[in-house]
C-alpha positions in Angstrom: 191.3 109.2 -67.0 189.6 106.8 -64.7 190.7 108.9 -61.8 189.1 112.0 -63.4 185.8 110.2 -64.0 185.8 109.0 -60.4 186.1 112.6 -59.1 183.2 113.7 -61.3 181.0 110.9 -60.0 181.8 111.9 -56.4 181.0 115.5 -57.1 177.6 114.7 -58.6 176.8 112.5 -55.6 177.7 115.4 -53.2 175.6 117.9 -55.1 172.6 115.6 -54.9 172.9 115.4 -51.2 172.6 119.2 -50.8 169.6 119.6 -53.1 167.0 121.8 -51.3 164.2 120.3 -53.4 164.4 117.0 -51.6 161.1 115.7 -50.2 162.1 113.6 -47.2 159.8 114.9 -44.4 162.2 113.6 -41.8 165.1 115.5 -43.3 165.3 118.9 -41.8 166.9 120.2 -44.9 164.0 119.1 -47.1 161.4 121.6 -48.2 158.6 119.5 -46.8 160.1 118.9 -43.4 157.2 118.9 -40.9 158.9 121.2 -38.5 159.3 123.9 -41.1 155.7 123.5 -42.3 154.3 123.9 -38.8 156.3 127.1 -38.2 155.1 128.6 -41.5 151.6 127.6 -40.7 151.7 129.6 -37.4 153.2 132.6 -39.0 150.5 132.7 -41.7 147.7 132.3 -39.2 146.8 128.7 -40.4 146.0 126.4 -37.5 147.9 123.0 -37.6 146.5 121.4 -34.5 149.9 121.1 -33.0 149.9 124.3 -30.9 146.6 124.7 -29.0 147.8 127.5 -26.9 148.9 129.5 -29.9 145.7 128.6 -31.8 143.7 130.1 -28.9 145.5 133.4 -29.6 144.6 133.0 -33.3 140.9 132.7 -32.2 141.2 135.7 -30.1 142.2 137.6 -33.2 139.3 136.1 -35.1 136.9 137.4 -32.5 138.1 140.9 -33.4 138.0 140.2 -37.1 135.0 138.1 -37.9 136.2 137.6 -41.5 138.9 135.3 -40.3 136.3 133.1 -38.7 136.1 131.3 -42.0 139.3 129.6 -40.9 137.8 128.2 -37.7 136.4 125.0 -39.2 139.9 124.1 -40.4 140.6 122.4 -37.1 137.8 120.9 -35.1 140.2 120.1 -32.3 140.8 123.8 -31.8 137.2 124.9 -32.0 136.3 123.9 -28.4 139.3 125.7 -27.0 138.5 128.8 -29.2 134.7 128.7 -28.5 135.5 128.9 -24.8 137.1 132.3 -25.6 134.3 133.4 -27.9 131.6 133.5 -25.2 133.9 135.6 -23.1 134.1 138.1 -25.9 130.4 137.9 -26.7 129.6 138.4 -23.1 131.5 141.5 -23.2 129.5 142.8 -26.1 126.1 142.5 -24.4 127.7 144.3 -21.5 128.5 147.2 -23.9 125.0 147.0 -25.3 123.6 147.1 -21.8 125.3 150.5 -21.4 123.5 151.8 -24.4 120.0 151.2 -22.9 121.2 152.7 -19.7 122.2 155.9 -21.6 118.8 155.8 -23.3 117.0 155.6 -20.0 118.9 158.6 -18.9 117.7 160.5 -21.9 114.1 159.5 -21.1 114.6 160.5 -17.5 115.8 163.9 -18.5 112.8 164.2 -20.9 110.4 163.3 -18.1 112.1 165.8 -15.8 111.6 168.4 -18.5 107.9 167.6 -18.8 107.5 167.5 -15.0 109.3 170.8 -14.6 107.1 172.3 -17.3 103.9 171.1 -15.7 104.9 172.0 -12.2 106.1 175.5 -13.2 103.6 176.0 -16.0 100.6 174.0 -16.9 98.2 177.0 -17.3 101.1 179.2 -16.2 103.5 178.2 -19.0 105.7 181.1 -20.0 105.0 183.1 -16.8 108.2 185.0 -15.9 107.2 186.3 -12.5 108.0 189.9 -13.3 106.7 192.6 -11.0 103.3 194.1 -11.7 102.0 197.6 -11.0 99.1 197.2 -8.7 97.2 200.3 -7.3 100.3 202.5 -7.8 102.8 200.0 -6.3 105.1 197.5 -8.1 104.6 194.1 -6.5 105.9 190.6 -6.9 103.5 188.2 -8.4 103.0 184.4 -8.7 100.7 182.3 -10.8 98.1 179.9 -9.5 98.7 176.7 -11.5 95.2 175.5 -11.0 93.6 178.1 -13.3 96.4 180.4 -14.5 95.4 183.5 -12.6 98.2 185.7 -11.5 98.3 187.3 -8.1 100.5 190.0 -6.6 101.8 189.7 -3.1 103.6 191.8 -0.5 105.7 191.2 2.6 104.5 193.1 5.6 106.9 192.7 8.6 107.3 188.9 9.1 104.3 187.9 7.0 103.8 187.6 3.2 100.2 188.3 2.1 98.4 188.2 -1.2 97.8 191.9 -2.2 94.5 191.1 -3.8 91.5 188.9 -3.0 91.4 185.3 -4.1 89.6 184.8 -7.4 89.6 181.0 -7.6 86.3 179.6 -9.0 85.7 176.9 -6.3 82.4 175.2 -6.3 80.0 177.3 -4.2 81.9 180.6 -4.8 80.1 183.6 -6.3 80.8 186.7 -8.3 78.8 189.7 -7.2 77.2 192.3 -9.4 78.6 195.8 -9.1 75.3 197.5 -9.9 72.3 195.3 -8.9 74.1 193.1 -6.3 71.8 190.2 -7.4 73.8 188.4 -10.1 76.3 185.7 -9.2 78.1 185.6 -12.5 79.6 189.1 -13.1 83.2 188.3 -14.0 84.0 192.1 -14.1 83.2 192.2 -10.3 85.5 189.2 -9.7 88.4 190.7 -11.7 88.3 193.7 -9.4 87.3 192.3 -6.0 87.8 188.5 -6.3 85.2 185.9 -5.5 83.1 185.5 -2.4 82.9 182.3 -0.4 81.1 180.7 2.5 83.3 179.3 5.2 82.9 175.6 4.4 83.9 176.3 0.8 86.9 178.3 2.0 88.1 175.5 4.2 87.3 172.6 1.8 84.8 171.1 4.3 81.3 169.6 3.9 78.5 172.2 3.9 77.4 171.0 7.3 80.4 172.8 8.8 78.6 176.1 8.1 76.1 175.3 10.8 78.1 173.1 13.2 81.6 173.1 14.6 84.4 171.4 12.6 87.4 172.5 14.7 88.8 169.0 14.7 89.3 169.2 11.0 91.2 172.5 11.0 94.9 172.2 10.3 97.6 174.6 11.2 98.3 176.1 8.7 95.1 175.2 6.8 95.4 175.5 3.0 91.7 175.3 2.1 91.2 176.9 -1.3 94.4 178.8 -1.4 97.1 178.0 -4.0 99.8 175.5 -3.1 102.3 177.1 -0.7 99.6 179.5 0.8 96.9 179.1 3.4 93.8 180.6 5.0 95.0 183.1 7.7 94.0 182.3 11.2 92.5 184.9 13.5 95.9 185.1 15.2 97.6 185.9 11.9 95.1 188.6 11.1 95.9 190.1 14.6 99.6 190.1 13.8 98.9 192.2 10.7 96.5 194.6 12.3 98.8 195.1 15.3 101.8 195.8 13.0 99.7 198.4 11.1 99.1 200.3 14.3 96.2 198.5 15.9 92.5 198.2 15.1 91.8 201.9 15.5 94.2 203.1 12.9 95.2 200.1 10.7 92.2 200.4 8.4 93.5 203.6 6.7 96.9 202.1 6.3 95.7 198.8 4.8 93.1 200.2 2.4 93.9 200.9 -1.2 94.1 204.5 -2.3 91.7 203.8 -5.2 88.1 202.6 -4.4 87.9 204.3 -1.1 90.0 206.5 1.3 93.1 204.5 2.2 96.8 205.3 2.2 97.9 201.8 1.4 101.2 202.3 3.3 102.2 198.6 3.1 100.8 197.6 -0.3 98.0 195.4 1.2 95.6 197.3 -1.1 92.3 196.2 0.6 89.2 196.9 -1.5 85.5 197.2 -0.6 84.2 194.0 -2.2 81.0 193.8 -0.1 79.5 190.5 1.0 76.8 188.0 0.1 74.0 187.4 2.6 72.5 184.0 2.4 68.8 184.0 3.0 66.3 181.3 2.2 68.5 179.7 -0.5 69.2 183.0 -2.2 72.3 185.2 -1.9 71.9 189.0 -1.8 75.0 191.0 -2.5 75.4 194.2 -0.4 77.9 196.9 0.6 80.0 196.8 -2.6 82.1 200.0 -2.6 81.6 200.7 1.1 82.6 197.6 3.0 85.2 194.8 2.8 85.0 191.5 4.7 87.7 188.9 5.1 87.3 185.6 6.9 89.8 183.5 8.8 90.4 179.8 9.4 89.3 180.2 13.1 85.8 179.3 14.2 83.9 182.0 16.1 82.2 181.9 19.5 79.2 180.2 18.0 79.0 176.9 16.1 77.8 178.7 13.0 80.3 181.6 13.3 83.8 182.4 12.1 86.2 185.2 13.1 86.7 187.8 10.4 87.8 191.4 9.7 85.8 194.3 8.4 86.9 197.6 6.9 84.4 200.3 5.8 83.9 203.9 4.9 81.8 204.6 8.0 84.7 204.3 10.4 87.5 205.0 8.0 90.5 204.1 10.1 89.2 201.0 11.8 89.7 197.4 11.3 86.7 195.7 13.0 87.0 192.1 14.2 83.7 190.3 14.3 81.9 186.9 14.4 80.7 186.3 10.9 78.0 183.9 9.9 79.6 180.9 8.2 76.9 180.6 5.5 77.4 184.1 4.3 79.9 184.9 1.6 83.1 187.0 2.2 86.4 187.7 0.5 89.5 185.7 1.1 93.2 186.8 1.4 95.8 184.0 1.5 99.0 184.2 3.5 102.2 182.4 2.5 103.2 179.2 4.5 
């Protein structure tokens, strides 16, 4: 009996040694063993302060999930290590945000290009499609003067491209003649048909003193003057190229004149019309020769200080183109030639 009771006592002792509920922190079999607790802490994402390198990884996760940042204060010893990681992440975020403004600036740039394109192409010419226009029996290419929205037809003749109608730009000093009385300077119906008339200084964009004195040093080659952008006032030499191509001064007149308005054949689409001229006398302008003469000036000064070389076609000598020294102060038509 004593032996049996001894065996029972030994068994109870052994069972107590294997109890997993023991609380000895130094016993690796105990539930509160420090090593086990630390391992569980890491797997659950709770910082213990014993594994800085691992805790830095935990912080990296917290930078992705801000909600876990509530755990950060649990260990002040880890915060410095983690905060060193946070600026790195935050610095990456501004970098991303800096891309957004860049994209925004691209949008603005495109927008500004659209506006620029619209204004350079349109302005007063918005919606202009450049389609050909029937002009005195011939279909011709046309362009739009962006300064005032007027549309002009043009034609290529040999190596040159000429406006196929007279300039009708209302520059200061220009005049509209009167088809009937020749005395008015504001008859827009005249200008719609024949264009406006200009003195030489106005044509060239010079001071009025250039009408009575030489200003050759101010003449460019080519010289735009009052022509639209991309066009210029033809020189005397450029007029000569045209007249020569059309058969010379004794026959070119017929070929360059429009069929309507007088007796031309308009072989090349130049469509010259008899717009007359304005004679400047004692501060008044008298319009003459409408329907019988056409006068066109050049950018080349004549053989006198108050003269400019120009071309005249008329109904008296039907086939001729007559080159002459025109008075700069008088008013004549203008044809522009492309640069």
